[in-house]
C-alpha positions, 0 to 999 in steps of 0.5 A: 506512464503511471504505476497502477500500484502507486499509492497517493499519500496525503500530508496528514494520515488519520488513524481511520485511514490506517485502519482501513488500509490495514483491513483492505490489505489483510482482506487481499492477502486472505483472498490469495492476493499475497503477490498483489500485496508484494507488488504494491510494497515493491512499487511504493518502497522504492520511493521512500528516501533512504538516509 
């Protein structure tokens, strides 16, 4: 089963990709999708290695 909120992260991220993601996330939040962005963050932060 694949998590629909899982982000695919390339090995090298450009400034344009960061800018595009920030604009898309901001637009989602402004359209009332705060819960959707929180779900996205929860789904992806659990995969970040902790020291």
